DOTOR-474551 format. One record per residue (C-alpha): residue in one letter; residue number from 1; x, y, z. Coordinates in steps of 0.2 Angstrom, whole numbers, plus 2048, in hexadecimal, padded with zeros to 3 digits. Layout:
// DOTOR-474551
a / NUM / X / Y / Z
...
***
This chain:
// DOTOR-474551
m / 1 / 888 / 856 / 7AB
r / 2 / 879 / 84D / 7A6
v / 3 / 870 / 846 / 7B4
k / 4 / 860 / 83F / 7AD
g / 5 / 861 / 82D / 7A9
i / 6 / 874 / 82C / 7B0
f / 7 / 870 / 81C / 7B9
e / 8 / 865 / 815 / 7AB
a / 9 / 872 / 807 / 7A6
y / 10 / 875 / 802 / 7B8
s / 11 / 871 / 7EF / 7BB
g / 12 / 861 / 7EB / 7C6
g / 13 / 86C / 7E8 / 7D5
k / 14 / 875 / 7F8 / 7D5
q / 15 / 865 / 801 / 7D2
l / 16 / 85D / 7F9 / 7E1
w / 17 / 86C / 801 / 7EC
l / 18 / 867 / 811 / 7E3
l / 19 / 855 / 80F / 7E8
l / 20 / 85A / 80B / 7FA
c / 21 / 865 / 81C / 7FB
f / 22 / 856 / 825 / 7F4
l / 23 / 84B / 81D / 801
l / 24 / 857 / 822 / 80F
a / 25 / 858 / 834 / 809
g / 26 / 845 / 835 / 808
t / 27 / 844 / 82E / 819
l / 28 / 850 / 83C / 81F
i / 29 / 848 / 849 / 816
a / 30 / 836 / 844 / 81F
e / 31 / 83E / 842 / 82F
c / 32 / 845 / 855 / 82E
c / 33 / 834 / 85B / 827
t / 34 / 82B / 853 / 835
t / 35 / 837 / 85A / 842
g / 36 / 835 / 86B / 83B
i / 37 / 821 / 86A / 83A
n / 38 / 821 / 863 / 84C
w / 39 / 82C / 871 / 852
i / 40 / 822 / 880 / 849
g / 41 / 810 / 878 / 84D
g / 42 / 815 / 877 / 860
y / 43 / 81C / 888 / 860
f / 44 / 80B / 88E / 85C
s / 45 / 801 / 880 / 864
n / 46 / 804 / 874 / 871
e / 47 / 7F6 / 869 / 86B
w / 48 / 7FD / 868 / 859
t / 49 / 806 / 858 / 85C
t / 50 / 7F8 / 84F / 864
g / 51 / 7EB / 851 / 857
t / 52 / 7E6 / 848 / 847
g / 53 / 7E9 / 855 / 83B
h / 54 / 7FC / 854 / 842
l / 55 / 7FC / 841 / 83E
r / 56 / 7F4 / 843 / 82D
t / 57 / 801 / 851 / 828
i / 58 / 810 / 846 / 82F
q / 59 / 808 / 836 / 825
g / 60 / 807 / 840 / 815
i / 61 / 818 / 847 / 815
s / 62 / 81F / 837 / 81A
a / 63 / 817 / 82F / 80B
l / 64 / 81D / 83D / 7FF
c / 65 / 82E / 83C / 806
t / 66 / 831 / 82A / 808
f / 67 / 829 / 823 / 7F9
l / 68 / 825 / 830 / 7EC
l / 69 / 835 / 83A / 7EC
p / 70 / 840 / 829 / 7EA
a / 71 / 835 / 823 / 7DC
i / 72 / 836 / 834 / 7D2
g / 73 / 849 / 834 / 7D6
m / 74 / 84C / 822 / 7CF
g / 75 / 841 / 827 / 7C1
y / 76 / 84C / 836 / 7BD
c / 77 / 85D / 82E / 7BE
c / 78 / 858 / 81D / 7B7
s / 79 / 84F / 823 / 7A9
q / 80 / 84C / 82F / 79A
n / 81 / 83A / 830 / 79F
l / 82 / 833 / 831 / 7AE
t / 83 / 821 / 82E / 7A8
e / 84 / 826 / 81E / 7A0
y / 85 / 831 / 819 / 7AF
l / 86 / 823 / 819 / 7BB
s / 87 / 816 / 813 / 7AF
l / 88 / 80B / 823 / 7AF
r / 89 / 804 / 81F / 79F
k / 90 / 7F0 / 81E / 79D
v / 91 / 7E7 / 80F / 7A0
s / 92 / 7E2 / 807 / 78E
n / 93 / 7D0 / 801 / 792
p / 94 / 7C4 / 80A / 79D
l / 95 / 7BC / 7FB / 7A2
a / 96 / 7CB / 7F6 / 7AB
w / 97 / 7C6 / 803 / 7BA
p / 98 / 7B5 / 7FB / 7BF
l / 99 / 7BC / 7E9 / 7BD
t / 100 / 7CA / 7EE / 7C8
a / 101 / 7BE / 7F6 / 7D6
a / 102 / 7B5 / 7E5 / 7D5
g / 103 / 7C3 / 7DC / 7D7
m / 104 / 7C9 / 7E4 / 7E7
v / 105 / 7B7 / 7E1 / 7EE
l / 106 / 7B8 / 7D0 / 7EA
l / 107 / 7C9 / 7CD / 7F1
a / 108 / 7C4 / 7D5 / 801
p / 109 / 7BC / 7C4 / 80A
l / 110 / 7CD / 7BB / 806
i / 111 / 7D8 / 7C9 / 80C
n / 112 / 7CD / 7C9 / 81C
l / 113 / 7D0 / 7B6 / 81F
l / 114 / 7E2 / 7B8 / 81B
s / 115 / 7E4 / 7C5 / 827
l / 116 / 7DB / 7BB / 835
w / 117 / 7E6 / 7AC / 832
n / 118 / 7F6 / 7B8 / 833
q / 119 / 7F1 / 7BF / 843
s / 120 / 7F0 / 7AE / 84A
l / 121 / 801 / 7AA / 846
h / 122 / 80E / 7A8 / 856
l / 123 / 821 / 7A7 / 855
p / 124 / 82B / 799 / 85E
a / 125 / 82C / 79A / 871
a / 126 / 83E / 7A0 / 870
l / 127 / 837 / 7AE / 867
a / 128 / 829 / 7B4 / 872
p / 129 / 832 / 7C5 / 877
v / 130 / 832 / 7CA / 865
e / 131 / 820 / 7C4 / 863
q / 132 / 81B / 7CF / 871
t / 133 / 824 / 7DE / 86A
m / 134 / 81C / 7DC / 859
r / 135 / 80B / 7DA / 860
r / 136 / 80E / 7EB / 869
l / 137 / 812 / 7F3 / 85A
e / 138 / 803 / 7EC / 850
e / 139 / 7F9 / 7F2 / 85F
l / 140 / 800 / 804 / 85E
a / 141 / 7FE / 804 / 84B
e / 142 / 7EC / 800 / 84E
q / 143 / 7E9 / 80E / 85C
l / 144 / 7F1 / 81A / 850
t / 145 / 7E5 / 815 / 841
q / 146 / 7D6 / 816 / 84D
t / 147 / 7DC / 827 / 852
l / 148 / 7DE / 82D / 842
l / 149 / 7CD / 827 / 83A
s / 150 / 7C1 / 825 / 848
s / 151 / 7B8 / 836 / 843
d / 152 / 7A9 / 835 / 838
r / 153 / 7AB / 848 / 834
i / 154 / 7AA / 84B / 822
d / 155 / 7B8 / 857 / 821
i / 156 / 7C3 / 84B / 82B
l / 157 / 7BD / 83D / 820
l / 158 / 7C2 / 845 / 810
a / 159 / 7D3 / 849 / 819
n / 160 / 7D6 / 838 / 81D
l / 161 / 7D1 / 832 / 80B
l / 162 / 7DE / 83D / 805
v / 163 / 7EC / 839 / 80F
v / 164 / 7E8 / 826 / 812
a / 165 / 7E0 / 821 / 802
i / 166 / 7E5 / 82D / 7F5
l / 167 / 7F7 / 832 / 7FA
a / 168 / 7FD / 822 / 801
a / 169 / 7F6 / 818 / 7F1
i / 170 / 800 / 824 / 7E5
t / 171 / 80F / 825 / 7EF
e / 172 / 810 / 812 / 7F4
e / 173 / 80D / 80C / 7E2
c / 174 / 81B / 818 / 7D9
f / 175 / 826 / 811 / 7E5
f / 176 / 822 / 7FF / 7E7
r / 177 / 81B / 7FA / 7D4
g / 178 / 821 / 80A / 7CB
s / 179 / 833 / 809 / 7D0
l / 180 / 838 / 7FA / 7DB
q / 181 / 82E / 7ED / 7CF
r / 182 / 837 / 7F4 / 7C1
i / 183 / 847 / 7F3 / 7C9
l / 184 / 844 / 7E2 / 7CE
s / 185 / 840 / 7DE / 7BC
r / 186 / 850 / 7E1 / 7B7
c / 187 / 857 / 7D4 / 7C5
h / 188 / 84C / 7C7 / 7BE
s / 189 / 842 / 7C2 / 7AF
n / 190 / 834 / 7B8 / 7B7
a / 191 / 826 / 7C6 / 7B9
h / 192 / 81E / 7BB / 7C6
v / 193 / 82D / 7BA / 7D2
v / 194 / 82F / 7CE / 7CF
i / 195 / 81D / 7D1 / 7D3
w / 196 / 81E / 7C7 / 7E3
t / 197 / 82F / 7CD / 7E8
a / 198 / 828 / 7DE / 7E7
a / 199 / 81A / 7D9 / 7F2
i / 200 / 824 / 7D1 / 7FF
l / 201 / 82E / 7E1 / 800
f / 202 / 81D / 7EC / 800
s / 203 / 816 / 7E2 / 80F
a / 204 / 826 / 7E0 / 819
f / 205 / 82A / 7F3 / 818
h / 206 / 81A / 7F7 / 821
l / 207 / 822 / 7ED / 831
q / 208 / 811 / 7E5 / 836
f / 209 / 814 / 7D2 / 837
y / 210 / 802 / 7CF / 83B
g / 211 / 7FB / 7D7 / 82B
f / 212 / 80A / 7D1 / 821
f / 213 / 801 / 7C3 / 816
p / 214 / 7F2 / 7CC / 811
r / 215 / 7FC / 7DC / 80D
m / 216 / 808 / 7D2 / 803
l / 217 / 7FA / 7C9 / 7F9
l / 218 / 7F3 / 7DC / 7F5
g / 219 / 804 / 7E0 / 7F1
a / 220 / 804 / 7D2 / 7E4
y / 221 / 7F4 / 7D7 / 7DC
f / 222 / 7FA / 7E9 / 7DA
g / 223 / 809 / 7E2 / 7D2
y / 224 / 7FF / 7D8 / 7C5
l / 225 / 7F3 / 7E8 / 7C2
l / 226 / 803 / 7F1 / 7BC
y / 227 / 80A / 7E1 / 7B3
w / 228 / 7F9 / 7E0 / 7A9
s / 229 / 7F5 / 7F2 / 7A5
h / 230 / 807 / 7F9 / 7A5
s / 231 / 800 / 808 / 7AE
i / 232 / 803 / 80C / 7C0
w / 233 / 7F2 / 814 / 7C1
l / 234 / 7E9 / 803 / 7C3
p / 235 / 7F2 / 7FD / 7D2
i / 236 / 7F1 / 80F / 7D9
f / 237 / 7DD / 80E / 7D8
a / 238 / 7DE / 7FD / 7DF
h / 239 / 7E8 / 803 / 7ED
f / 240 / 7DD / 812 / 7EF
i / 241 / 7CD / 807 / 7F1
n / 242 / 7D4 / 7FC / 7FE
n / 243 / 7DA / 80A / 809
a / 244 / 7CA / 814 / 806
i / 245 / 7BF / 806 / 80B
a / 246 / 7C9 / 805 / 81B
v / 247 / 7C8 / 818 / 81E
i / 248 / 7B5 / 818 / 81B
t / 249 / 7B1 / 809 / 826
l / 250 / 7BC / 80E / 835
s / 251 / 7B4 / 81F / 834
n / 252 / 7A3 / 81A / 836
s / 253 / 79D / 810 / 845
t / 254 / 790 / 807 / 83C
l / 255 / 79C / 801 / 82F
q / 256 / 7A8 / 7FC / 83D
a / 257 / 79B / 7F0 / 843
n / 258 / 79A / 7E7 / 833
y / 259 / 7A6 / 7D8 / 833
y / 260 / 7A5 / 7D6 / 821
l / 261 / 7AF / 7E6 / 81F
t / 262 / 7BA / 7E5 / 82E
g / 263 / 7BF / 7D4 / 82C
e / 264 / 7BD / 7D1 / 83F
i / 265 / 7B3 / 7C0 / 83C
p / 266 / 7AB / 7B9 / 84B
s / 267 / 7AF / 7A6 / 84D
e / 268 / 79D / 7A1 / 84B
e / 269 / 79D / 7AA / 839
l / 270 / 7AE / 7A4 / 832
l / 271 / 7A6 / 794 / 828
p / 272 / 799 / 7A0 / 81F
y / 273 / 7A6 / 7AD / 81D
s / 274 / 7B3 / 7A1 / 817
l / 275 / 7A6 / 79B / 80A
l / 276 / 7A2 / 7AD / 804
a / 277 / 7B5 / 7B0 / 802
l / 278 / 7B7 / 79F / 7F8
l / 279 / 7A9 / 7A5 / 7ED
s / 280 / 7B0 / 7B8 / 7EB
t / 281 / 7C1 / 7B1 / 7E8
g / 282 / 7BA / 7A8 / 7D9
l / 283 / 7B1 / 7B7 / 7D4
f / 284 / 7C1 / 7C1 / 7D6
l / 285 / 7CB / 7B5 / 7CA
g / 286 / 7BD / 7B6 / 7BE
i / 287 / 7BD / 7CA / 7BE
n / 288 / 7D0 / 7C9 / 7BC
y / 289 / 7D0 / 7BD / 7AE
l / 290 / 7C3 / 7CA / 7A4
l / 291 / 7CF / 7D8 / 7AA
r / 292 / 7DE / 7D0 / 7A2
r / 293 / 7D5 / 7CE / 791
q / 294 / 7CE / 7E0 / 792
l / 295 / 7E0 / 7E6 / 794
s / 296 / 7E8 / 7DB / 786
q / 297 / 7DC / 7E2 / 779
***
């Protein structure tokens, strides 16, 4: 029985259900692997499950099983060519790399302002218990991130860059842009609707309401990079830069004190920072106009 490309003719809606099944299967595999690693590690050392090495291992396994395996499964079952399905082709113009890097740096001030606004949002009074729960989850996620990234040892920094920046960028982009965005394009012919829908789902999947809007904007930018370049490597590169900046910043106490990097803008600096964000956003739009022209050549 032929399995490769067996669901290629399925409609976008049916392929979305198939992707959901792969996602659930990948999550189950990740849970089984995590349970096994915890049992083995705990058997040899009681300190294993409390160390940052354990957190990185679990995060890496979760990324591979939850995102990459479903994307590969969809590519195998819904296409005759996995490389073509996931848009693993080379970037056509070498200038795209520095332009994308510059774009990510220039977008950062706007992302930081959007994050500040997002964190200030409040749910209606009737939903106060829900808001309290959401904020507690946000605080726990922040504490976990701080625990994972707080060391400035070079070996730990490199390990964090591998898991949090490189691996996360590859696995999440293959799933959300390589597979999900492709499937959504079968459901709707408008590329902008497809890109923003994928970005909304990308942000919602992280289950962090107080970072929803900046993450959605980043997801949309990654989607446009794929749309312009027809290559998954450009959004992977942009995603890597975003995560790598966070890893390096949180690993260094001096950089953590720089609110231009952390986005924790004091109220007295909000106006000049907003002007900086306005200027950098204008430059960001100009950079991407040039990027689109380079990619269309």
